[in-house]
KOLGUVEX-423000 format. One record per residue (C-alpha): residue number from 1; residue in three letters; x, y, z. Coordinates in steps of 0.001 Angstrom, whole numbers, plus 500000, padded with zeros to 6 digits. Layout:
% KOLGUVEX-423000
<resi=NUM resn=ALA xx=X yy=Y zz=Z>
...
END
This chain:
% KOLGUVEX-423000
<resi=1 resn=MET xx=521463 yy=492338 zz=517358>
<resi=2 resn=CYS xx=518233 yy=493720 zz=515967>
<resi=3 resn=LYS xx=516995 yy=491774 zz=512930>
<resi=4 resn=MET xx=515410 yy=494025 zz=510441>
<resi=5 resn=ILE xx=513178 yy=493563 zz=507430>
<resi=6 resn=THR xx=512433 yy=496512 zz=505160>
<resi=7 resn=SER xx=509216 yy=496912 zz=503288>
<resi=8 resn=THR xx=507575 yy=499510 zz=501185>
<resi=9 resn=ILE xx=504104 yy=500971 zz=501268>
<resi=10 resn=THR xx=502778 yy=503030 zz=498356>
<resi=11 resn=ALA xx=499763 yy=505314 zz=498889>
<resi=12 resn=LEU xx=498104 yy=506039 zz=495381>
<resi=13 resn=LYS xx=495517 yy=508716 zz=495139>
<resi=14 resn=GLN xx=493397 yy=509684 zz=492109>
<resi=15 resn=ASP xx=491354 yy=512815 zz=492681>
<resi=16 resn=ASP xx=489994 yy=512244 zz=496322>
<resi=17 resn=CYS xx=490282 yy=508395 zz=496328>
<resi=18 resn=TYR xx=492978 yy=506112 zz=497523>
<resi=19 resn=LEU xx=493647 yy=502724 zz=495935>
<resi=20 resn=LEU xx=493538 yy=499794 zz=498347>
<resi=21 resn=ILE xx=493810 yy=496122 zz=497850>
<resi=22 resn=GLN xx=492296 yy=493329 zz=499956>
<resi=23 resn=ARG xx=494424 yy=490467 zz=501252>
<resi=24 resn=ALA xx=493444 yy=486953 zz=500143>
<resi=25 resn=ASN xx=491936 yy=484763 zz=502819>
<resi=26 resn=ASN xx=494887 yy=482375 zz=502720>
<resi=27 resn=ASN xx=497500 yy=485113 zz=503717>
<resi=28 resn=PHE xx=498702 yy=486970 zz=506746>
<resi=29 resn=ASN xx=496183 yy=489779 zz=507507>
<resi=30 resn=ALA xx=493548 yy=487677 zz=505659>
<resi=31 resn=GLY xx=490774 yy=489802 zz=504387>
<resi=32 resn=LYS xx=492217 yy=493194 zz=505554>
<resi=33 resn=TRP xx=492502 yy=496084 zz=503161>
<resi=34 resn=GLU xx=495778 yy=497826 zz=502647>
<resi=35 resn=PHE xx=497936 yy=499876 zz=500333>
<resi=36 resn=PRO xx=500274 yy=498023 zz=497931>
<resi=37 resn=GLY xx=503685 yy=497151 zz=499177>
<resi=38 resn=GLY xx=505881 yy=494532 zz=500391>
<resi=39 resn=LYS xx=509345 yy=493253 zz=501311>
<resi=40 resn=VAL xx=512400 yy=494880 zz=499822>
<resi=41 resn=ASP xx=515050 yy=492674 zz=498035>
<resi=42 resn=ASN xx=517352 yy=495571 zz=497556>
<resi=43 resn=PRO xx=517406 yy=498204 zz=500433>
<resi=44 resn=HIS xx=519872 yy=500389 zz=498329>
<resi=45 resn=ASN xx=517234 yy=501343 zz=495868>
<resi=46 resn=LEU xx=513899 yy=501812 zz=497699>
<resi=47 resn=THR xx=512300 yy=503826 zz=494955>
<resi=48 resn=LYS xx=512882 yy=500946 zz=492350>
<resi=49 resn=GLU xx=511660 yy=498350 zz=495083>
<resi=50 resn=ALA xx=508617 yy=500379 zz=495774>
<resi=51 resn=LEU xx=507574 yy=500435 zz=492110>
<resi=52 resn=ARG xx=508424 yy=496820 zz=491683>
<resi=53 resn=GLU xx=506049 yy=495848 zz=494470>
<resi=54 resn=LEU xx=503495 yy=498277 zz=493379>
<resi=55 resn=HIS xx=503481 yy=496667 zz=489739>
<resi=56 resn=GLU xx=503496 yy=493152 zz=491245>
<resi=57 resn=GLU xx=500495 yy=493723 zz=493271>
<resi=58 resn=VAL xx=498534 yy=496048 zz=491107>
<resi=59 resn=LEU xx=498311 yy=494924 zz=487543>
<resi=60 resn=GLY xx=496987 yy=496712 zz=484547>
<resi=61 resn=LYS xx=497536 yy=499769 zz=482411>
<resi=62 resn=TYR xx=498175 yy=502939 zz=484623>
<resi=63 resn=ARG xx=500799 yy=505558 zz=485372>
<resi=64 resn=VAL xx=501891 yy=506997 zz=488510>
<resi=65 resn=LYS xx=502846 yy=510672 zz=488626>
<resi=66 resn=ASN xx=504731 yy=512696 zz=491191>
<resi=67 resn=PHE xx=506013 yy=509450 zz=492850>
<resi=68 resn=HIS xx=508007 yy=510389 zz=495916>
<resi=69 resn=ARG xx=509148 yy=509162 zz=499380>
<resi=70 resn=LEU xx=507072 yy=510378 zz=502248>
<resi=71 resn=PHE xx=508324 yy=508954 zz=505524>
<resi=72 resn=GLU xx=509145 yy=505821 zz=507365>
<resi=73 resn=PHE xx=508164 yy=504053 zz=510680>
<resi=74 resn=SER xx=509096 yy=500918 zz=512365>
<resi=75 resn=ILE xx=507255 yy=498321 zz=514196>
<resi=76 resn=LYS xx=507910 yy=495085 zz=516084>
<resi=77 resn=ALA xx=506797 yy=491986 zz=513889>
<resi=78 resn=MET xx=503578 yy=490230 zz=514969>
<resi=79 resn=SER xx=503428 yy=487157 zz=512975>
<resi=80 resn=GLU xx=504984 yy=483938 zz=514133>
<resi=81 resn=ARG xx=507259 yy=483622 zz=511183>
<resi=82 resn=CYS xx=508921 yy=486974 zz=511927>
<resi=83 resn=GLN xx=509104 yy=487027 zz=515685>
<resi=84 resn=GLY xx=512180 yy=488895 zz=517031>
<resi=85 resn=TYR xx=512149 yy=491158 zz=513915>
<resi=86 resn=THR xx=511585 yy=494819 zz=513456>
<resi=87 resn=ILE xx=509912 yy=495800 zz=510405>
<resi=88 resn=ARG xx=510929 yy=499081 zz=508695>
<resi=89 resn=PHE xx=508326 yy=500635 zz=506418>
<resi=90 resn=VAL xx=509249 yy=503091 zz=503943>
<resi=91 resn=VAL xx=506195 yy=504939 zz=502690>
<resi=92 resn=PHE xx=505890 yy=506437 zz=499118>
<resi=93 resn=PHE xx=503029 yy=508551 zz=497658>
<resi=94 resn=GLY xx=502019 yy=508859 zz=493984>
<resi=95 resn=GLU xx=499154 yy=510137 zz=491991>
<resi=96 resn=LEU xx=497316 yy=507316 zz=490078>
<resi=97 resn=ASP xx=496848 yy=508502 zz=486359>
<resi=98 resn=ILE xx=494201 yy=506336 zz=484801>
<resi=99 resn=GLN xx=491645 yy=508159 zz=482630>
<resi=100 resn=LEU xx=488290 yy=506582 zz=483357>
<resi=101 resn=VAL xx=485120 yy=506963 zz=485621>
<resi=102 resn=ALA xx=485282 yy=505415 zz=489116>
<resi=103 resn=VAL xx=483394 yy=502268 zz=488251>
<resi=104 resn=GLU xx=485546 yy=501373 zz=485260>
<resi=105 resn=TYR xx=488718 yy=501032 zz=487172>
<resi=106 resn=GLU xx=488055 yy=497513 zz=487816>
<resi=107 resn=ASP xx=488098 yy=496671 zz=484062>
<resi=108 resn=ARG xx=491779 yy=498319 zz=483845>
<resi=109 resn=LEU xx=493317 yy=497405 zz=487276>
<resi=110 resn=LYS xx=493655 yy=493885 zz=488481>
<resi=111 resn=PHE xx=495266 yy=492583 zz=491552>
<resi=112 resn=SER xx=497878 yy=489730 zz=492324>
<resi=113 resn=SER xx=497088 yy=486291 zz=493598>
<resi=114 resn=GLU xx=497998 yy=487572 zz=496942>
<resi=115 resn=HIS xx=494839 yy=489676 zz=497030>
<resi=116 resn=GLN xx=491296 yy=489241 zz=496420>
<resi=117 resn=ALA xx=489786 yy=492712 zz=495506>
<resi=118 resn=ILE xx=490918 yy=496219 zz=494603>
<resi=119 resn=ALA xx=489032 yy=499440 zz=495327>
<resi=120 resn=LEU xx=489212 yy=503145 zz=494703>
<resi=121 resn=LEU xx=487823 yy=504591 zz=498100>
<resi=122 resn=LYS xx=487384 yy=508218 zz=499485>
<resi=123 resn=ALA xx=489106 yy=508568 zz=502824>
<resi=124 resn=PHE xx=485743 yy=508737 zz=504947>
<resi=125 resn=GLU xx=484876 yy=505307 zz=503106>
<resi=126 resn=ILE xx=488087 yy=503516 zz=504342>
<resi=127 resn=GLU xx=487187 yy=503851 zz=508012>
<resi=128 resn=HIS xx=484337 yy=501521 zz=507296>
<resi=129 resn=PHE xx=486837 yy=498814 zz=506044>
<resi=130 resn=ASP xx=488968 yy=496389 zz=507982>
<resi=131 resn=ILE xx=492433 yy=497801 zz=507139>
<resi=132 resn=THR xx=495885 yy=496809 zz=508421>
<resi=133 resn=THR xx=497526 yy=498617 zz=511186>
<resi=134 resn=GLU xx=500356 yy=499986 zz=508749>
<resi=135 resn=THR xx=497568 yy=501382 zz=506315>
<resi=136 resn=LYS xx=496098 yy=503187 zz=509501>
<resi=137 resn=THR xx=499454 yy=504574 zz=510300>
<resi=138 resn=VAL xx=499910 yy=505974 zz=506592>
<resi=139 resn=LEU xx=496343 yy=507388 zz=506547>
<resi=140 resn=LYS xx=496804 yy=509151 zz=509795>
<resi=141 resn=TYR xx=499956 yy=510739 zz=508455>
<resi=142 resn=LEU xx=498257 yy=511789 zz=505164>
<resi=143 resn=ALA xx=495279 yy=513330 zz=507134>
<resi=144 resn=GLN xx=497584 yy=515628 zz=509158>
<resi=145 resn=ARG xx=499051 yy=516860 zz=506066>
<resi=146 resn=THR xx=495869 yy=517510 zz=504017>
<resi=147 resn=PRO xx=494415 yy=520969 zz=504192>
<resi=148 resn=GLY xx=490890 yy=521485 zz=505296>
END
């Protein structure tokens, strides 16, 4: 019997920048950058779960427009605590609606205790950051669907 964990990932974009958060140094994937997301409590309402995870990890005053499910993928779990499990990632996309100039987002957006930093980054900037495998998968998917 396959043991399955379902998690959400939410790619948020404002103009030509993506919102990423950096894992705290005391967590799995320590120091790596990722899109917000996490383990699902109720797999029967994935949209609600994705929004819950988003608001748990990215704190502050903002709205998300055009929120929708993009795709899903699965991987074998790599961490010791999840050995023998397959993780199903359900990926959502939304437009970050926050009216401010790029350097001011840090005054409006905060991150949870699981994280140590937050950033709005252009796609070409992200390749210079240490990002999670799951985030790489989502970025590759998005790049294949972006004109130009």
